[in-house]
C-alpha positions as CSV (number, residue, x, y, z in Angstrom):
1,M,2.3,-51.8,41.0
2,A,4.1,-51.4,37.7
3,F,2.6,-49.2,35.0
4,D,0.4,-51.2,32.6
5,L,0.2,-49.3,29.3
6,N,-2.8,-51.5,28.2
7,L,-4.9,-50.0,30.9
8,H,-4.4,-46.4,29.6
9,V,-4.3,-46.8,25.8
10,Y,-8.0,-45.9,25.3
11,R,-7.7,-42.7,27.3
12,L,-4.5,-41.7,25.6
13,L,-5.8,-42.3,22.1
14,Q,-9.4,-41.2,22.4
15,N,-8.8,-38.3,20.1
16,E,-6.8,-40.4,17.6
17,P,-9.3,-42.9,16.0
18,F,-6.8,-44.1,13.3
19,Y,-4.0,-44.8,15.8
20,A,-6.5,-46.3,18.3
21,A,-7.5,-48.8,15.6
22,I,-3.9,-49.6,14.9
23,S,-3.3,-50.0,18.7
24,R,-6.0,-52.6,19.0
25,R,-4.2,-54.7,16.4
26,V,-0.7,-54.5,17.9
27,N,0.3,-56.5,21.1
28,K,1.9,-54.3,23.8
29,S,4.2,-55.9,26.4
30,S,6.2,-54.3,29.2
31,S,10.0,-55.0,29.3
32,T,12.8,-53.6,31.3
33,A,15.2,-54.9,28.7
34,I,14.8,-51.7,26.7
35,P,15.2,-48.2,28.2
36,T,12.1,-46.6,26.7
37,A,9.9,-48.2,24.0
38,G,10.2,-49.8,20.6
39,V,8.4,-51.9,17.9
40,R,9.7,-55.0,16.3
41,I,8.6,-58.2,14.5
42,N,8.0,-61.2,16.7
43,K,9.6,-64.1,14.7
44,E,7.5,-66.7,16.5
45,T,4.1,-65.2,15.7
46,Q,5.1,-63.2,12.5
47,Q,3.3,-60.3,14.1
48,F,4.4,-56.8,15.0
49,E,4.5,-56.0,18.7
50,M,5.4,-53.0,20.9
51,L,7.6,-53.2,23.9
52,Y,7.7,-50.5,26.5
53,N,9.6,-49.8,29.7
54,P,7.0,-49.2,32.5
55,Q,9.4,-47.0,34.5
56,F,10.0,-44.8,31.4
57,F,6.2,-44.3,30.9
58,E,5.6,-43.6,34.5
59,G,7.8,-40.5,34.2
60,L,5.9,-39.0,31.3
61,S,2.8,-36.7,31.2
62,D,-0.3,-38.0,29.4
63,D,0.4,-35.9,26.4
64,E,4.0,-37.3,26.2
65,K,2.7,-40.9,26.6
66,G,0.2,-40.4,23.7
67,A,3.0,-38.9,21.5
68,V,5.3,-41.9,22.2
69,L,2.5,-44.3,21.2
70,L,1.9,-42.3,17.9
71,H,5.7,-42.3,17.4
72,E,5.9,-46.1,17.7
73,F,2.9,-46.8,15.5
74,D,4.2,-44.4,12.8
75,H,7.3,-46.6,12.6
76,L,4.9,-49.4,11.5
77,V,2.7,-47.2,9.3
78,Y,5.6,-45.8,7.3
79,D,7.4,-49.2,6.9
80,H,10.5,-48.3,8.9
81,V,10.8,-51.7,10.5
82,T,10.9,-54.0,7.4
83,G,11.4,-51.8,4.4
84,R,12.6,-48.5,3.0
85,L,16.2,-49.2,4.2
86,P,18.8,-47.2,2.3
87,A,21.7,-49.0,0.4
88,E,23.9,-48.6,3.5
89,G,21.5,-50.7,5.5
90,M,20.5,-50.1,9.1
91,T,22.7,-47.3,10.5
92,K,22.6,-44.8,13.3
93,L,21.9,-42.0,10.7
94,W,18.9,-43.9,9.3
95,N,17.6,-44.5,12.8
96,I,17.8,-40.8,13.5
97,A,16.3,-39.9,10.0
98,T,13.2,-42.0,10.6
99,D,12.7,-40.4,14.0
100,L,13.1,-36.9,12.6
101,A,10.4,-37.6,9.9
102,I,8.0,-38.8,12.5
103,N,8.6,-36.2,15.2
104,S,8.0,-33.4,12.8
105,H,4.3,-33.6,13.5
106,L,4.4,-34.7,17.2
107,P,4.5,-31.6,19.3
108,N,4.3,-33.5,22.6
109,I,7.1,-35.9,22.0
110,P,9.5,-36.1,25.0
111,K,12.4,-33.6,24.9
112,I,15.0,-36.4,24.6
113,A,13.7,-37.1,21.1
114,C,15.3,-36.0,17.8
115,V,13.2,-33.2,16.4
116,P,13.9,-31.1,13.2
117,G,14.7,-27.5,14.1
118,V,15.8,-28.3,17.6
119,G,19.3,-28.7,19.1
120,P,21.8,-30.5,16.8
121,F,19.0,-30.6,14.1
122,A,18.3,-26.8,14.2
123,H,19.3,-26.4,10.6
124,L,16.7,-29.0,9.4
125,E,13.1,-27.9,8.4
126,K,10.1,-29.9,9.6
127,G,7.8,-32.1,7.5
128,K,10.3,-33.9,5.3
129,S,10.7,-37.6,4.6
130,A,13.1,-40.0,6.3
131,E,15.1,-40.2,3.1
132,Y,15.5,-36.5,3.0
133,Y,16.8,-36.3,6.5
134,F,19.1,-39.2,5.9
135,E,20.8,-37.4,3.0
136,E,21.0,-34.2,5.0
137,L,22.6,-36.0,7.9
138,K,25.1,-37.7,5.6
139,K,26.1,-34.3,4.2
140,Q,26.5,-32.9,7.8
141,Q,28.6,-36.0,8.7
142,Q,30.9,-35.5,5.7
143,E,31.3,-31.8,6.4
144,N,32.2,-32.5,10.0
145,K,34.7,-35.1,8.9
146,D,36.3,-32.8,6.4
147,K,36.6,-30.1,9.1
148,S,38.1,-32.6,11.5
149,D,40.6,-33.8,8.9
150,K,41.8,-30.3,8.3
151,S,42.2,-29.4,11.9
152,D,43.9,-32.7,12.9
153,K,46.4,-32.6,10.1
154,G,47.8,-36.1,10.3
155,D,46.3,-37.0,13.7
156,K,45.6,-40.7,13.2
157,G,43.5,-41.2,16.4
158,D,40.3,-43.1,16.2
159,S,37.3,-40.9,15.4
160,S,34.8,-43.7,15.6
161,D,32.2,-44.0,18.2
162,G,32.7,-47.8,18.3
163,S,29.8,-48.6,16.0
164,G,31.8,-48.3,12.8
165,E,30.5,-44.9,12.0
166,P,32.3,-41.6,12.6
167,S,31.6,-39.8,15.8
168,D,29.5,-36.8,14.9
169,G,28.1,-35.7,18.3
170,L,24.5,-36.6,17.3
171,P,22.3,-38.1,20.0
172,D,20.9,-41.6,19.8
173,T,17.2,-42.1,19.1
174,F,15.1,-42.1,22.2
175,D,13.3,-45.3,21.4
176,D,14.7,-48.8,20.7
177,H,15.3,-49.8,17.0
178,S,17.0,-53.1,17.7
179,G,15.7,-56.0,15.7
180,W,14.6,-54.0,12.7
181,S,17.2,-55.6,10.4
182,E,17.6,-59.1,11.8
183,Q,17.2,-61.0,8.6
184,S,19.6,-63.8,8.6
185,D,18.1,-66.1,5.9
186,D,15.2,-66.6,3.6
187,I,13.0,-67.8,6.4
188,D,13.6,-64.6,8.4
189,N,13.0,-62.5,5.3
190,T,9.8,-64.2,4.5
191,A,8.6,-64.0,8.2
192,N,9.1,-60.2,7.7
193,E,7.0,-60.4,4.6
194,I,4.2,-62.2,6.4
195,A,4.3,-59.7,9.3
196,K,4.3,-56.8,6.8
197,E,1.3,-58.2,5.0
198,R,-0.6,-58.7,8.3
199,L,0.3,-55.1,9.2
200,K,-1.0,-53.9,5.9
201,E,-4.3,-55.5,6.7
202,A,-4.3,-53.8,10.1
203,I,-3.6,-50.4,8.6
204,K,-6.2,-51.0,6.0
205,G,-8.8,-51.8,8.7
206,A,-7.8,-48.7,10.7
207,A,-8.0,-46.5,7.5
208,E,-11.5,-47.9,6.8
209,E,-12.7,-47.2,10.3
210,A,-11.3,-43.6,10.2
211,S,-12.8,-43.0,6.7
212,K,-16.3,-44.3,7.8
213,S,-16.3,-42.0,10.8
214,N,-14.7,-39.2,8.8
215,N,-12.3,-38.6,11.6
216,W,-8.5,-39.2,11.2
217,G,-7.5,-37.3,14.3
218,S,-4.2,-35.4,13.9
219,I,-3.4,-37.2,10.6
220,S,-3.0,-34.5,7.9
221,A,-4.3,-34.9,4.3
222,E,-0.8,-35.5,3.0
223,Q,-0.1,-38.2,5.6
224,R,-3.5,-39.7,4.8
225,K,-2.5,-40.0,1.1
226,R,0.8,-41.6,1.9
227,I,-0.9,-44.1,4.2
228,L,-3.5,-45.1,1.6
229,D,-0.9,-45.3,-1.1
230,S,1.2,-47.7,1.0
231,L,-1.7,-50.2,1.1
232,Q,-1.2,-50.9,-2.6
233,T,2.1,-52.9,-2.1
234,S,2.1,-56.7,-2.3
235,V,4.3,-59.5,-1.0
236,D,6.1,-62.2,-3.1
237,W,3.6,-65.0,-3.1
238,R,6.2,-67.6,-4.0
239,K,8.3,-66.7,-1.0
240,M,5.2,-66.9,1.2
241,L,4.3,-70.3,-0.2
242,R,7.8,-71.6,0.3
243,Y,8.0,-70.2,3.9
244,F,4.7,-71.8,4.8
245,V,5.9,-75.2,3.6
246,K,9.2,-74.9,5.4
247,V,7.9,-73.9,8.7
248,S,5.3,-76.7,8.6
249,Q,8.1,-79.3,8.6
250,R,8.1,-81.7,11.4
251,C,10.8,-84.0,12.7
252,D,10.4,-87.8,12.2
253,K,13.0,-89.6,14.4
254,S,14.2,-93.1,13.9
255,S,16.9,-95.2,15.5
256,T,20.2,-95.9,13.7
257,V,23.3,-97.7,14.8
258,R,25.3,-95.5,12.4
259,R,24.8,-92.4,14.5
260,I,26.4,-92.2,18.0
261,N,23.9,-91.5,20.9
262,K,25.4,-88.5,22.6
263,R,23.8,-89.3,25.9
264,F,24.5,-93.0,26.0
265,P,27.3,-93.7,23.5
266,R,27.8,-97.3,22.5
267,I,24.8,-98.3,24.7
268,H,21.8,-97.1,22.8
269,A,21.4,-96.4,19.1
270,G,21.5,-92.8,17.9
271,K,18.6,-90.9,16.4
272,K,18.3,-90.0,12.7
273,V,16.1,-87.0,12.1
274,N,14.2,-86.7,8.8
275,R,12.5,-83.3,8.3
276,V,9.4,-83.7,6.2
277,A,6.3,-81.6,5.7
278,K,2.9,-83.1,4.9
279,I,0.9,-80.4,3.3
280,A,-2.7,-80.5,2.1
281,I,-3.3,-78.5,-1.0
282,S,-7.0,-77.9,-1.6
283,I,-7.8,-76.7,-5.2
284,D,-11.1,-74.8,-5.7
285,Q,-12.6,-76.2,-8.9
286,S,-15.2,-73.6,-9.5
287,G,-15.1,-71.8,-12.9
288,S,-14.4,-68.5,-11.3
289,V,-10.9,-69.7,-10.4
290,S,-8.8,-68.7,-13.5
291,D,-6.7,-71.1,-15.5
292,T,-3.8,-68.6,-15.2
293,M,-3.8,-68.7,-11.4
294,L,-4.0,-72.5,-11.5
295,A,-1.0,-72.7,-13.9
296,L,1.1,-70.3,-11.8
297,F,0.3,-72.1,-8.6
298,F,1.1,-75.6,-10.0
299,S,4.4,-74.3,-11.5
300,E,5.6,-73.2,-8.1
301,L,4.4,-76.5,-6.5
302,N,6.6,-78.3,-9.0
303,N,9.6,-76.4,-7.5
304,L,8.5,-77.0,-3.9
305,A,8.1,-80.7,-4.5
306,S,11.8,-81.0,-4.0
307,I,11.4,-80.3,-0.2
308,A,7.9,-81.7,0.6
309,T,5.2,-84.2,-0.2
310,F,1.7,-82.8,-1.0
311,T,-1.8,-84.2,-1.0
312,V,-3.8,-82.5,-3.6
313,I,-7.5,-82.2,-2.8
314,P,-9.8,-81.0,-5.6
315,F,-13.1,-79.7,-4.3
316,D,-16.2,-77.7,-5.2
317,T,-19.1,-78.3,-2.8
318,V,-17.7,-81.7,-1.9
319,V,-14.4,-83.6,-1.9
320,D,-14.4,-86.7,-4.1
321,D,-11.9,-89.2,-2.6
322,K,-11.3,-90.8,-6.0
323,L,-9.8,-87.5,-7.2
324,V,-7.5,-86.9,-4.3
325,Y,-3.9,-87.8,-5.0
326,E,-0.4,-87.7,-3.4
327,W,2.1,-85.4,-5.1
328,K,5.3,-87.3,-4.1
329,K,8.5,-85.5,-3.4
330,G,10.6,-84.9,-6.5
331,K,7.7,-85.5,-8.9
332,K,6.1,-83.0,-11.3
333,H,2.5,-82.6,-12.3
334,A,0.6,-80.5,-14.8
335,W,-2.4,-78.5,-13.7
336,E,-5.9,-79.7,-14.5
337,R,-9.5,-78.9,-13.7
338,V,-11.3,-82.2,-12.7
339,M,-14.6,-80.9,-11.2
340,C,-17.0,-78.0,-11.7
341,G,-19.7,-76.5,-9.5
342,G,-20.0,-74.2,-6.6
343,T,-17.7,-73.7,-3.6
344,D,-17.9,-74.9,0.0
345,F,-14.8,-74.4,2.1
346,N,-16.1,-76.7,4.8
347,A,-15.7,-79.7,2.5
348,P,-11.8,-79.6,2.3
349,T,-11.4,-78.3,5.8
350,K,-13.4,-81.1,7.4
351,W,-11.6,-83.6,5.1
352,V,-8.2,-82.4,6.3
353,N,-9.3,-82.2,9.9
354,K,-10.6,-85.7,9.9
355,S,-7.4,-87.2,8.4
356,G,-5.3,-85.8,11.3
357,E,-2.1,-86.4,9.3
358,F,-1.2,-83.0,7.9
359,D,1.1,-80.2,9.1
360,G,-0.4,-77.4,7.1
361,H,-3.3,-76.7,4.7
362,I,-3.2,-74.4,1.7
363,V,-6.4,-73.4,-0.1
364,L,-6.2,-72.1,-3.7
365,T,-9.5,-70.3,-4.4
366,D,-11.2,-67.1,-5.4
367,M,-12.5,-66.7,-1.8
368,C,-16.1,-66.4,-3.0
369,A,-17.9,-68.5,-0.4
370,P,-18.8,-68.3,3.3
371,K,-16.2,-68.6,6.0
372,P,-15.5,-72.3,6.9
373,V,-15.1,-74.1,10.2
374,S,-11.8,-73.8,12.0
375,S,-8.8,-75.7,10.8
376,L,-6.9,-78.0,13.2
377,V,-3.7,-77.2,11.4
378,P,-2.2,-73.9,10.1
379,R,-4.2,-72.8,7.0
380,M,-3.2,-70.3,4.3
381,W,-5.4,-68.9,1.6
382,M,-4.0,-68.1,-1.9
383,T,-6.2,-66.2,-4.3
384,D,-6.1,-63.5,-7.0
385,K,-5.2,-59.9,-6.2
386,E,-8.7,-58.5,-6.2
387,N,-10.1,-61.1,-3.8
388,A,-7.0,-60.8,-1.6
389,R,-7.9,-57.1,-1.2
390,N,-11.6,-57.7,-0.7
391,P,-12.2,-61.3,0.6
392,Y,-15.8,-62.5,1.0
393,F,-15.2,-63.2,4.7
394,K,-12.9,-61.8,7.4
395,T,-10.1,-64.1,8.7
396,S,-6.9,-63.7,10.8
397,E,-5.3,-66.4,8.7
398,I,-2.8,-65.5,6.0
399,I,-4.3,-64.5,2.6
400,V,-1.8,-64.2,-0.3
401,A,-2.3,-62.8,-3.8
402,V,-1.0,-65.1,-6.6
403,G,0.3,-63.2,-9.6
404,K,3.2,-62.9,-12.0
């Protein structure tokens, strides 16, 4: 029977409450496509996941298995997967630098790993940042190149290792870093932003659990400060809004004689695909939703109206059908407040669910009301920064802070 990491995680992390809390929020799947282990963003779910090779894990001691888990989670905690890339982008040296920074405080990491003070990294001291190690490795690489140039004296042979980087005798990282920089367009970039925001919520939850129990395991005070500081970052809400609208697009197909049917040419008419998105926009009308947030939100909707049609649903404790209107593609609207009163998220959610015609539901609100019933379509919450950090209710749905 193949090794199933999920069956052993609790035992391996029982002395690491912070990492155990992270682990509960990260899906782990076995794969023989990678030699050891690795973390990446799943583009379909916009979530981080960990892949591991069961054969690799079977050959490790329990202490080594635990260290590998901490290593992979640290790549997430310290934003190595989606951010902190140097100007040169994703390179072998940056991969090694991130591993050196992590492995400084993991005494049980497998011997194949890159560790400061060991082997080719004997000259590097422990406890430094990935950026520090990256600069030191670049200096070492340049020194080696200069020595090679002097000794070769005109030898024009290829000194590359095939990756476009000079061959420097440095080992590869023991874990898999592929997929870290797969950002081909705005959609991919924003998917990374969504995954990053979800991860931040996971880290925040893990930090709260560790703080309440006053037990961070092997996390040092300095590491703890870095982790808590990292939770203050925010995503670009405009990109998030645009991404949500684009991925909600559906295909409406219609027949047209002007397009050749590839399967039955000249026999059946071809199909014309119109990509449209029908998005419900519920606007909380309570007085606690600021005019500034309404103005910013409507300004961006005016831009997005070039790619989608919206149905605007003002609400407080109810939805008044007479106030609901369609924001047609290409049109512009000024923001306005047309109701006043309390807030009940069930009102717009049930209205959208009952209609059955929407691809997505965006709610602009201050989040100050009880959790509503489930939405039958993807739902995203947009609010101010304070309520994005401390929402009234817990949800796995996306919450984005609107700001300048």
